[in-house]
Backbone bond lengths (Angstrom), bond angles and torsions (degrees), N, CA, C in turn:
res aa  C-N    CA-C-N  psi(-1)  N-CA   C-N-CA  omega(-1)  CA-C   N-CA-C  phi
1 M - - - 1.489 - - 1.518 110.23 -
2 I 1.303 116.33 149.34 1.441 121.04 173.73 1.521 108.06 -73.32
3 S 1.324 117.44 128.75 1.476 122.17 -174.69 1.520 110.88 -72.02
4 D 1.356 114.99 166.98 1.448 118.89 177.54 1.527 112.23 -58.95
5 Q 1.356 116.03 -33.69 1.456 119.48 179.53 1.522 112.81 -71.47
6 E 1.321 116.87 -15.01 1.459 122.25 -176.06 1.539 112.42 -108.87
7 Q 1.331 116.62 14.27 1.457 119.26 -179.73 1.529 109.13 -67.98
8 P 1.326 117.40 147.90 1.463 119.89 -173.64 1.545 112.19 -75.98
9 L 1.313 113.69 157.40 1.449 120.58 164.98 1.539 106.81 -79.21
10 I 1.325 117.25 128.19 1.457 121.20 -177.60 1.528 108.86 -105.83
11 R 1.316 116.10 124.76 1.458 121.29 178.96 1.518 109.97 -130.64
12 V 1.313 116.28 144.66 1.469 121.97 174.45 1.539 107.50 -113.18
13 L 1.321 115.22 110.99 1.449 121.24 176.33 1.545 109.69 -92.47
14 H 1.328 115.84 163.03 1.459 119.01 177.17 1.531 109.99 -133.14
15 D 1.342 113.93 122.21 1.468 121.81 -177.49 1.535 108.07 -90.65
16 E 1.310 115.63 104.78 1.485 121.23 -177.09 1.528 112.14 -66.99
17 S 1.313 118.78 -16.13 1.451 119.81 -177.36 1.536 112.40 -84.52
18 R 1.317 116.62 -6.99 1.476 121.35 179.30 1.533 109.21 -133.78
19 R 1.304 114.74 160.66 1.472 119.89 -174.62 1.507 112.94 -103.42
20 D 1.326 114.99 151.76 1.459 123.90 171.51 1.543 107.04 -65.51
21 L 1.315 116.74 132.95 1.458 121.51 -174.31 1.530 112.69 -69.36
22 R 1.303 117.15 -20.61 1.473 121.68 179.30 1.492 111.97 -98.33
23 D 1.307 117.65 -30.65 1.458 122.09 -177.49 1.500 109.79 -137.08
24 P 1.348 117.22 95.50 1.480 120.64 -174.72 1.515 114.13 -64.79
25 T 1.320 118.84 -6.04 1.463 120.44 175.45 1.521 111.05 -82.72
26 R 1.333 116.24 -9.10 1.474 120.52 -177.22 1.525 109.42 -111.21
27 P 1.347 118.32 153.21 1.449 121.39 176.97 1.530 111.73 -73.64
28 R 1.310 116.77 162.71 1.456 121.55 -179.18 1.545 110.54 -72.35
29 P 1.317 117.27 127.65 1.477 119.92 179.32 1.536 110.58 -84.25
30 V 1.325 116.40 142.83 1.469 123.74 174.33 1.513 106.14 -132.78
31 R 1.330 117.53 109.77 1.449 121.99 -178.82 1.527 108.47 -88.58
32 L 1.339 116.02 134.06 1.476 121.31 178.11 1.524 109.25 -115.09
33 Y 1.307 115.78 143.62 1.462 124.14 168.11 1.543 105.30 -115.99
34 L 1.306 117.44 112.72 1.481 121.33 -170.92 1.503 110.78 -115.49
35 W 1.336 116.07 123.25 1.444 123.42 173.44 1.531 108.62 -110.80
36 E 1.329 115.15 119.05 1.452 120.15 176.82 1.553 108.06 -84.32
37 P 1.332 116.75 153.19 1.476 118.84 177.68 1.515 110.60 -59.12
38 S 1.295 116.78 141.94 1.477 120.90 -179.17 1.532 110.80 -78.54
39 R 1.330 116.82 -20.16 1.474 120.28 177.89 1.520 110.18 -110.36
40 P 1.324 117.21 127.95 1.462 119.42 178.42 1.540 111.82 -60.39
41 Q 1.334 115.47 144.06 1.460 120.78 178.91 1.503 109.08 -128.05
42 G 1.317 117.89 150.08 1.430 120.20 178.78 1.502 112.01 -69.91
43 A 1.311 118.83 -52.82 1.460 123.20 176.05 1.521 109.43 -86.57
44 P 1.325 118.46 161.75 1.457 120.71 175.19 1.528 111.42 -56.80
45 A 1.324 114.53 131.98 1.462 118.99 -178.34 1.493 111.05 -66.67
46 P 1.354 118.43 145.11 1.477 118.33 172.68 1.520 111.03 -57.81
47 L 1.300 116.35 143.31 1.450 122.68 -176.06 1.520 110.35 -112.39
48 V 1.339 117.34 132.22 1.453 121.14 173.94 1.497 109.20 -119.64
49 V 1.328 117.30 123.77 1.469 122.78 176.44 1.514 108.50 -93.86
50 V 1.313 118.50 134.49 1.446 124.42 -178.08 1.525 109.34 -113.82
51 S 1.339 115.35 126.02 1.467 123.14 -179.24 1.513 109.34 -110.66
52 H 1.324 116.49 124.37 1.461 122.54 -176.75 1.515 113.65 -76.67
53 G 1.314 116.39 167.66 1.468 122.09 178.31 1.519 112.64 -82.67
54 T 1.334 116.10 177.84 1.437 122.92 -178.28 1.538 112.65 -53.72
55 G 1.344 114.58 122.48 1.427 119.32 175.80 1.516 116.05 76.63
56 G 1.346 116.82 2.14 1.464 121.98 -176.24 1.523 112.14 -88.35
57 S 1.308 115.83 -146.43 1.481 122.64 179.27 1.511 108.15 -165.03
58 G 1.313 114.96 150.17 1.457 120.09 174.34 1.520 111.30 -61.29
59 S 1.327 116.22 -23.97 1.460 121.14 -177.40 1.539 112.39 -72.41
60 N 1.332 118.12 -17.69 1.486 119.74 179.88 1.521 112.07 -108.73
61 M 1.345 117.56 22.51 1.459 120.90 179.93 1.531 110.73 -101.54
62 E 1.327 117.20 28.91 1.467 121.74 -176.27 1.536 112.49 -56.31
63 W 1.332 117.60 -37.27 1.446 121.42 -177.93 1.531 111.69 -59.73
64 L 1.334 116.56 -25.68 1.471 121.03 178.80 1.545 110.63 -98.97
65 V 1.353 114.47 -37.64 1.466 119.09 -177.89 1.524 111.28 -66.60
66 R 1.345 116.28 -45.96 1.480 121.47 -169.97 1.546 111.08 -57.77
67 P 1.323 118.50 -52.90 1.487 116.28 -179.30 1.508 113.53 -65.27
68 L 1.297 119.74 -28.29 1.452 122.29 175.08 1.539 110.46 -67.88
69 H 1.331 114.74 -46.51 1.446 119.41 178.17 1.517 112.44 -62.46
70 E 1.327 117.00 -41.67 1.455 120.67 178.59 1.512 111.98 -66.96
71 A 1.320 117.66 -24.99 1.477 120.64 178.64 1.529 112.40 -81.58
72 G 1.325 117.50 -2.25 1.448 121.98 176.28 1.517 115.55 100.48
73 F 1.344 117.88 6.97 1.437 119.08 -179.23 1.540 111.64 -83.36
74 R 1.319 115.34 150.73 1.442 121.14 164.39 1.514 105.75 -78.44
75 V 1.340 118.77 129.74 1.437 121.57 -173.66 1.506 110.13 -124.93
76 V 1.338 116.06 132.82 1.451 122.87 174.20 1.515 109.02 -125.57
77 A 1.332 117.35 121.90 1.452 122.26 171.32 1.519 109.02 -106.75
78 L 1.311 115.74 145.52 1.489 120.47 -175.38 1.524 110.71 -112.58
79 D 1.350 115.69 156.46 1.435 122.62 162.54 1.539 105.10 -105.82
80 H 1.341 117.81 120.18 1.453 120.11 178.38 1.548 109.40 -86.78
81 H 1.295 115.17 125.16 1.477 123.50 -172.69 1.518 110.60 -58.80
82 G 1.343 115.92 131.10 1.465 122.83 179.68 1.496 114.73 81.33
83 N 1.349 116.43 -4.47 1.450 119.06 -177.08 1.513 111.23 -133.29
84 N 1.347 116.21 21.88 1.503 120.41 176.71 1.537 109.75 -124.90
85 Y 1.305 115.22 148.80 1.464 119.26 -175.02 1.540 112.46 -79.47
86 V 1.340 117.27 -9.12 1.463 119.57 179.19 1.523 109.69 -70.38
87 D 1.341 116.78 -46.06 1.472 121.62 -177.69 1.525 113.30 -98.47
88 G 1.334 116.14 -16.53 1.471 118.29 -175.75 1.518 112.74 104.35
89 Y 1.302 115.07 174.28 1.482 121.30 -167.95 1.563 110.48 -110.89
90 E 1.309 113.62 143.81 1.443 123.33 168.90 1.510 108.83 -131.67
91 P 1.335 120.64 148.54 1.473 120.20 -173.65 1.550 112.01 -61.20
92 E 1.323 117.53 -34.70 1.440 118.94 179.13 1.527 111.56 -63.05
93 G 1.314 115.87 -33.42 1.450 119.76 179.00 1.498 113.83 -59.93
94 F 1.362 115.71 -30.27 1.443 121.54 179.20 1.533 114.29 -91.08
95 L 1.343 115.72 -31.23 1.455 120.14 -171.71 1.511 114.92 -111.47
96 H 1.310 119.68 -21.64 1.461 122.23 173.22 1.533 108.14 -93.92
97 V 1.330 113.70 66.83 1.458 118.09 -169.32 1.547 113.41 -69.03
98 W 1.302 117.40 -18.75 1.462 121.05 -177.43 1.532 111.89 -70.85
99 E 1.324 115.60 -12.16 1.489 117.46 175.13 1.529 111.99 -72.73
100 R 1.346 117.39 -22.33 1.434 121.08 -178.59 1.538 113.24 -62.95
101 P 1.304 119.97 -53.21 1.459 118.86 177.78 1.531 113.36 -58.96
102 R 1.330 114.49 -30.25 1.498 116.58 175.42 1.493 111.40 -66.21
103 D 1.344 117.69 -32.00 1.471 121.20 175.21 1.528 109.30 -58.91
104 V 1.334 116.51 -45.00 1.452 121.28 -177.21 1.512 110.46 -65.09
105 S 1.312 118.69 -46.19 1.460 120.74 -179.45 1.522 110.81 -64.00
106 F 1.309 116.77 -36.78 1.468 121.12 178.32 1.515 109.50 -64.25
107 A 1.346 117.06 -44.53 1.453 121.12 177.13 1.531 111.63 -61.36
108 L 1.343 117.63 -41.45 1.453 119.86 178.16 1.524 111.48 -65.98
109 D 1.311 117.20 -37.75 1.483 119.97 176.60 1.522 110.56 -58.87
110 T 1.364 114.85 -45.35 1.452 119.66 -177.92 1.518 111.12 -65.82
111 L 1.300 117.83 -46.29 1.473 120.78 179.96 1.517 111.31 -64.80
112 A 1.317 117.21 -36.42 1.481 119.92 -178.34 1.503 111.32 -69.14
113 R 1.342 118.69 -25.32 1.462 120.43 176.97 1.536 111.29 -74.00
114 E 1.317 115.61 -20.40 1.472 121.33 -175.77 1.503 112.05 -92.20
115 Q 1.320 118.49 -37.15 1.429 122.45 176.85 1.520 110.56 -161.03
116 L 1.317 114.78 162.26 1.467 118.72 -178.22 1.492 110.54 -63.89
117 L 1.323 118.07 133.64 1.442 122.02 178.50 1.549 110.30 -87.18
118 G 1.334 114.45 141.65 1.460 118.28 169.37 1.502 108.85 -82.61
119 P 1.323 118.49 -173.45 1.477 122.36 176.44 1.528 110.22 -53.89
120 V 1.320 117.41 139.71 1.451 123.01 -174.13 1.507 112.72 -112.10
121 G 1.302 117.54 133.46 1.478 124.40 171.16 1.530 108.06 -126.79
122 V 1.340 114.81 160.73 1.448 120.42 177.26 1.544 107.55 -131.01
123 A 1.353 114.53 131.92 1.469 120.51 175.78 1.526 107.23 -119.44
124 G 1.314 117.28 140.55 1.442 118.65 -179.90 1.515 112.55 -146.76
125 F 1.340 115.33 144.54 1.467 121.83 175.67 1.520 110.05 -107.91
126 S 1.335 115.98 135.24 1.457 122.11 175.37 1.550 110.92 58.84
127 L 1.324 118.34 -116.64 1.462 118.40 177.56 1.506 110.88 -64.54
128 G 1.329 115.71 -24.38 1.448 119.37 173.66 1.533 112.13 -67.41
129 G 1.349 116.27 -24.60 1.466 119.51 176.14 1.527 110.41 -66.96
130 Y 1.336 116.40 -39.82 1.466 119.53 174.17 1.506 108.85 -61.84
131 T 1.363 116.49 -46.64 1.430 122.27 -177.33 1.528 111.79 -52.98
132 S 1.328 116.31 -46.64 1.458 120.22 -179.24 1.531 109.93 -66.62
133 A 1.297 119.56 -40.54 1.488 122.43 178.74 1.523 110.81 -65.10
134 A 1.302 118.74 -38.47 1.463 122.19 179.83 1.539 110.18 -61.23
135 L 1.327 115.67 -35.55 1.460 119.55 178.99 1.523 112.04 -72.31
136 A 1.300 116.19 -12.07 1.477 121.66 174.52 1.510 113.86 -102.25
137 G 1.360 115.81 -1.44 1.473 119.35 174.68 1.510 115.89 126.06
138 A 1.333 119.89 -6.64 1.481 120.57 179.58 1.522 110.33 -65.10
139 R 1.322 116.71 135.79 1.452 120.59 179.15 1.515 110.38 -125.85
140 I 1.313 115.71 144.65 1.443 121.94 177.76 1.536 110.23 -79.15
141 D 1.316 116.46 140.47 1.466 123.73 175.42 1.541 107.27 -78.82
142 P 1.304 120.54 112.50 1.486 121.50 -177.74 1.519 113.47 -61.23
143 Q 1.331 117.11 -31.94 1.463 119.61 179.33 1.503 111.31 -67.51
144 N 1.355 117.09 -42.45 1.459 119.68 175.61 1.515 111.22 -64.19
145 L 1.344 115.56 -41.59 1.472 117.65 179.18 1.499 112.33 -64.22
146 R 1.303 117.88 -39.74 1.477 121.56 178.54 1.546 109.76 -62.64
147 A 1.331 115.43 -39.15 1.484 119.12 178.35 1.534 110.43 -63.09
148 V 1.323 116.27 -36.31 1.481 118.23 177.18 1.530 111.01 -70.57
149 L 1.299 117.80 -42.03 1.456 120.19 -176.60 1.542 112.00 -71.63
150 T 1.319 116.61 -25.82 1.463 118.96 177.53 1.526 113.59 -91.31
151 G 1.342 115.44 -7.43 1.436 119.15 179.20 1.502 116.01 91.55
152 T 1.388 116.88 -0.25 1.440 119.94 178.02 1.510 110.98 -63.07
153 I 1.331 115.20 -40.75 1.470 122.25 171.71 1.511 107.09 -105.47
154 P 1.354 119.42 123.03 1.446 120.03 -178.44 1.529 112.85 -62.10
155 L 1.309 114.53 138.04 1.490 119.81 175.49 1.481 108.29 -85.24
156 P 1.317 119.36 127.06 1.461 121.10 175.47 1.517 109.94 -55.43
157 V 1.355 115.53 149.47 1.457 119.66 179.79 1.547 110.35 -61.55
158 I 1.332 115.80 135.48 1.429 121.91 177.44 1.525 106.72 -106.64
159 P 1.330 119.23 99.41 1.477 120.60 -174.74 1.524 113.49 -55.09
160 E 1.373 117.40 -38.54 1.458 119.99 -176.01 1.536 111.55 -74.05
161 F 1.324 117.85 -21.39 1.481 120.96 -177.79 1.528 107.68 -151.92
162 P 1.353 119.22 74.48 1.461 120.91 -174.40 1.530 112.52 -61.02
163 S 1.338 118.36 -27.65 1.457 120.67 -176.61 1.521 112.34 -98.87
164 A 1.330 117.99 22.92 1.471 121.35 -174.82 1.518 112.92 -59.03
165 L 1.341 117.48 -44.47 1.452 120.08 -177.56 1.516 111.21 -67.57
166 E 1.334 117.40 -42.51 1.488 121.11 176.94 1.533 110.20 -61.08
167 A 1.314 116.33 -43.28 1.500 120.24 -179.98 1.528 109.63 -64.59
168 L 1.336 118.39 -38.94 1.449 121.04 179.29 1.515 111.32 -65.35
169 R 1.332 116.81 -40.74 1.481 119.54 -178.71 1.547 110.77 -65.50
170 K 1.336 116.02 -33.07 1.438 117.87 178.87 1.546 110.00 -69.21
171 K 1.303 116.63 -35.20 1.443 120.78 179.36 1.525 113.64 -76.90
172 Y 1.355 115.63 -36.42 1.448 121.21 -175.36 1.526 111.42 -133.78
173 P 1.333 118.10 85.98 1.443 118.56 173.99 1.529 111.57 -56.08
174 L 1.350 114.28 154.67 1.474 118.39 -177.52 1.525 110.18 -74.82
175 D 1.309 116.12 84.09 1.470 122.15 179.95 1.494 109.32 -131.65
176 E 1.314 117.46 -159.30 1.461 121.92 -176.54 1.541 110.93 -59.86
177 S 1.336 115.74 -38.14 1.473 118.53 -178.82 1.521 110.64 -63.86
178 S 1.338 117.47 -36.84 1.458 119.25 179.14 1.514 111.08 -70.84
179 R 1.338 117.15 -29.56 1.466 119.35 176.97 1.524 110.58 -65.91
180 R 1.341 115.58 -36.72 1.462 119.14 176.35 1.542 111.38 -65.20
181 V 1.346 113.71 -35.22 1.466 119.68 176.29 1.526 109.33 -61.18
182 L 1.355 117.40 -43.85 1.443 121.77 -178.37 1.558 109.11 -64.22
183 D 1.310 116.74 -37.16 1.475 118.88 176.23 1.508 110.65 -62.68
184 A 1.315 117.13 -40.52 1.459 121.59 179.14 1.513 110.58 -63.16
185 A 1.354 115.61 -37.48 1.451 120.55 -179.48 1.516 112.59 -61.91
186 A 1.321 116.22 -32.42 1.459 121.21 -174.82 1.533 112.83 -89.09
187 A 1.331 116.56 0.80 1.469 120.19 -176.90 1.532 112.60 -66.89
188 D 1.313 112.88 158.04 1.489 119.41 175.00 1.561 108.24 -79.04
189 L 1.319 115.94 112.64 1.462 121.60 -176.39 1.532 111.58 -105.20
190 S 1.336 117.04 11.40 1.455 121.10 -176.82 1.543 109.91 -64.12
191 D 1.334 114.26 148.07 1.441 120.79 178.90 1.552 107.91 -124.06
192 P 1.283 116.97 115.77 1.493 120.09 -174.82 1.534 114.32 -60.70
193 R 1.339 117.07 -16.39 1.454 119.38 178.33 1.537 113.89 -74.23
194 V 1.342 114.50 -18.74 1.485 119.00 -176.53 1.519 108.81 -81.03
195 R 1.318 115.90 119.97 1.477 122.54 -177.11 1.499 115.04 -103.90
196 A 1.341 117.89 -13.98 1.469 121.00 -178.98 1.498 109.26 -161.09
197 V 1.354 115.78 150.39 1.468 121.96 -174.90 1.519 109.07 -135.68
198 F 1.341 115.92 137.92 1.460 120.70 176.89 1.533 108.18 -127.41
199 Q 1.309 115.70 119.77 1.500 121.01 -177.86 1.530 108.76 -108.21
200 V 1.353 116.26 137.36 1.450 122.26 173.33 1.530 107.11 -121.75
201 A 1.332 116.47 121.80 1.456 121.51 -179.93 1.497 112.25 45.32
202 P 1.352 118.53 55.03 1.494 120.77 -169.76 1.511 112.01 -68.70
203 G 1.329 114.07 151.99 1.440 121.06 176.71 1.524 112.73 -109.78
204 V 1.346 117.10 177.52 1.455 125.44 173.76 1.532 113.18 66.42
205 G 1.316 116.84 12.24 1.461 119.16 179.74 1.530 113.87 -60.33
206 S 1.313 115.25 -29.91 1.482 118.09 -179.66 1.521 114.01 -75.33
207 L 1.320 116.82 -13.53 1.448 121.31 -176.78 1.560 114.20 -101.79
208 V 1.330 116.55 -9.73 1.449 118.22 -178.70 1.536 109.36 -91.05
209 T 1.345 115.75 154.42 1.427 119.50 -175.75 1.542 110.50 -85.73
210 P 1.345 118.13 138.56 1.461 119.34 177.29 1.526 112.06 -61.02
211 E 1.326 117.26 -31.56 1.464 121.20 179.06 1.525 112.41 -62.05
212 S 1.350 113.55 -41.81 1.474 116.19 -179.89 1.499 110.78 -69.91
213 L 1.362 117.38 -38.60 1.442 118.97 177.05 1.509 113.01 -62.43
214 A 1.311 116.03 -36.55 1.457 121.79 177.49 1.532 112.46 -62.58
215 S 1.344 116.67 -21.59 1.445 120.84 -178.02 1.507 113.77 -86.45
216 V 1.334 117.88 -7.02 1.458 122.65 -178.63 1.501 109.76 -67.81
217 R 1.325 117.13 129.18 1.462 121.68 -178.79 1.506 115.95 -115.71
218 V 1.339 117.79 -11.53 1.466 119.22 179.28 1.498 109.39 -86.40
219 P 1.353 119.35 157.19 1.464 122.35 176.60 1.546 111.09 -62.04
220 V 1.341 113.86 136.75 1.455 119.22 178.96 1.534 109.57 -129.21
221 G 1.311 116.87 121.74 1.472 122.83 176.40 1.525 108.81 -104.64
222 I 1.345 117.02 137.73 1.475 121.01 -176.56 1.507 110.45 -132.39
223 R 1.319 115.42 137.73 1.458 122.03 172.16 1.537 108.43 -131.04
224 W 1.314 116.19 146.50 1.454 119.47 -179.10 1.549 109.01 -148.08
225 G 1.325 115.83 165.98 1.435 122.27 176.23 1.507 112.21 -101.48
226 G 1.304 117.94 132.18 1.456 120.52 -177.88 1.514 114.37 -67.28
227 A 1.359 117.52 -19.52 1.463 121.27 178.90 1.506 111.40 -111.32
228 D 1.351 115.79 24.63 1.490 120.10 179.98 1.517 109.39 -76.25
229 T 1.344 116.04 115.52 1.474 120.86 177.60 1.538 110.51 -101.57
230 V 1.325 118.36 -8.13 1.456 122.54 177.29 1.519 110.70 -79.31
231 N 1.334 115.19 -55.08 1.477 122.02 173.16 1.530 107.11 -118.29
232 P 1.321 117.64 80.53 1.496 118.54 -174.35 1.528 110.57 -62.68
233 Y 1.301 114.25 146.50 1.480 120.75 -178.78 1.512 112.49 -51.25
234 G 1.352 117.44 -51.63 1.443 120.48 -172.74 1.495 114.38 -66.36
235 I 1.336 116.77 -25.49 1.497 121.22 -177.83 1.528 111.63 -93.73
236 D 1.312 115.90 -46.27 1.468 119.64 -168.94 1.522 115.02 -106.36
237 T 1.317 118.27 -35.83 1.453 119.26 -177.93 1.488 113.77 -90.30
238 K 1.315 118.22 -41.59 1.474 122.14 -176.43 1.527 114.38 -52.56
239 P 1.362 117.99 -44.31 1.483 117.60 179.32 1.507 112.38 -55.64
240 Y 1.316 119.17 -43.45 1.455 121.30 177.74 1.520 111.69 -62.22
241 L 1.313 115.81 -46.87 1.448 120.69 -173.58 1.554 110.15 -69.71
242 E 1.327 117.98 -37.82 1.443 119.87 -176.98 1.518 114.30 -79.75
243 H 1.338 117.29 -34.04 1.458 118.45 -170.38 1.533 113.89 -101.72
244 I 1.319 118.06 -18.07 1.472 119.09 176.49 1.528 107.63 -83.25
245 P 1.312 117.93 116.39 1.498 119.13 -172.85 1.543 112.40 -67.25
246 T 1.330 116.73 -22.52 1.445 120.00 -179.10 1.524 114.35 -96.14
247 A 1.341 116.00 3.25 1.491 119.86 -175.24 1.503 114.01 -80.81
248 S 1.305 115.07 142.71 1.467 121.60 170.61 1.516 106.91 -146.32
249 G 1.309 116.65 157.34 1.450 117.82 -178.98 1.505 111.58 177.42
250 G 1.321 114.72 -171.05 1.430 120.38 -179.60 1.526 111.06 -166.60
251 S 1.315 116.07 162.32 1.441 122.84 177.08 1.515 110.71 -70.50
252 A 1.350 116.84 139.36 1.436 121.71 174.93 1.506 111.56 -78.52
253 G 1.352 117.08 -4.27 1.441 122.18 179.29 1.504 113.18 144.44
254 P 1.320 120.54 143.95 1.470 122.91 -175.85 1.506 114.17 -62.35
255 N 1.331 116.90 -28.00 1.449 121.08 -176.00 1.518 113.48 -104.09
256 V 1.305 117.14 9.18 1.463 121.67 -176.66 1.558 109.22 -80.80
257 R 1.332 114.19 125.37 1.472 121.96 179.57 1.522 109.84 -97.67
258 H 1.328 114.81 167.13 1.464 120.64 177.36 1.526 108.62 -59.62
259 D 1.329 116.67 -43.49 1.441 121.17 -176.58 1.520 114.23 -62.74
260 D 1.320 117.37 -21.21 1.459 119.59 -179.34 1.506 115.09 -63.89
261 F 1.340 114.81 -16.76 1.474 120.10 179.35 1.514 112.63 -87.72
262 F 1.358 119.20 -11.52 1.470 117.77 -179.33 1.516 114.49 -144.45
263 A 1.327 119.28 -9.76 1.454 120.35 -179.25 1.524 111.95 -62.24
264 P 1.329 117.75 143.89 1.494 119.24 176.52 1.525 112.91 -58.68
265 E 1.341 115.69 -34.69 1.460 120.73 179.34 1.552 108.50 -128.17
266 P 1.305 118.83 78.05 1.463 121.95 -178.50 1.533 110.12 -67.67
267 A 1.335 115.06 155.45 1.452 120.04 177.22 1.535 111.24 -58.86
268 D 1.326 115.23 -38.52 1.454 119.76 177.97 1.544 107.93 -131.86
269 P 1.332 117.59 97.54 1.463 120.07 -177.02 1.522 115.10 -66.95
270 T 1.322 116.96 -11.47 1.476 118.44 -179.29 1.538 111.89 -79.86
271 V 1.314 117.18 -16.56 1.476 119.18 -171.59 1.540 110.05 -65.26
272 R 1.291 118.74 -53.27 1.477 119.06 -175.69 1.515 111.05 -69.44
273 V 1.353 117.53 -28.87 1.474 119.45 175.21 1.523 109.15 -63.40
274 R 1.325 116.84 -44.15 1.472 120.53 -178.96 1.522 110.85 -66.51
275 V 1.334 116.85 -43.24 1.434 120.42 -177.92 1.520 110.83 -68.08
276 G 1.322 117.58 -35.64 1.469 121.34 175.31 1.531 111.56 -60.16
277 K 1.323 114.86 -44.40 1.468 118.54 177.83 1.535 110.99 -65.32
278 E 1.308 117.48 -37.56 1.468 121.09 177.15 1.519 111.33 -63.06
279 A 1.323 115.98 -38.72 1.467 120.23 177.33 1.536 110.62 -63.37
280 A 1.338 116.97 -42.53 1.452 121.77 178.58 1.505 110.54 -61.28
281 A 1.346 117.07 -45.03 1.469 121.11 179.59 1.528 111.47 -63.06
282 F 1.339 116.24 -38.76 1.473 122.47 179.40 1.531 110.00 -61.36
283 F 1.327 117.25 -46.06 1.450 120.13 -178.05 1.546 111.06 -73.71
284 Q 1.312 118.40 -30.72 1.437 120.10 174.84 1.529 111.15 -62.60
285 Q 1.336 114.86 -37.81 1.449 120.52 179.33 1.537 111.49 -69.41
286 H 1.340 116.91 -41.71 1.472 120.36 -171.14 1.500 116.26 -99.12
287 L 1.357 116.79 -18.21 1.475 119.37 177.34 1.511 112.30 -108.18
288 G 1.338 116.55 -15.65 1.454 118.87 -179.81 1.513 113.08 87.15
């Protein structure tokens, strides 16, 4: 466990360029959990941003944060608005996934104004895995996304918000405004500051374009569970692994489930500990 002396500084930033999903008169909130390196360094410490999975929170990513912090990295975990259990859920938080990488870039902009940034990496679990890849150049195919939003392609069940698609349709009928949303989904969300990406059980692989994945140039490490039925390897992980030329990775085990990375009592508690250490080693290699 992270000790009391190593608890993060918690900050809530506000992105004036985007709106709060509950109150459009307010800017979009982005909560940060920031761990500074425990050992002073001459140059700015490498920074790793951690993006949580669907419905999670940066505050419960200790299994990934702790080994990074212990390895000497500056670590920032985020709460993505509308998709974290701290503030509650909104349908856009689950389905407008392209807003997540924008959260990361906004956080980096804010931190960079305060002090010089060291080399930057992004690690993400589940939907956070997509988030990290988008910051390296992955783009969503708007036609595939439209098929999901219209029901042509079935949306997998979202346990945290089973009625997310229905709620989104009530808020945003499929009209001109939704077409603009689809255009935003296909935008280039890459951030040139990001030098390396680590994905754990990544999601949204079936919605990203192979062409965009082929354009990724930064190192990408990937881990997945062989028994993952939430983000199955063949649907969600394989596209990243096959089409990103810089990607390498391996299974965390044939019996590893999606839940084993976040459940209070996982079937095998050693899995996420091992993967967290592998993430730290990956960033040590690629960020210095």
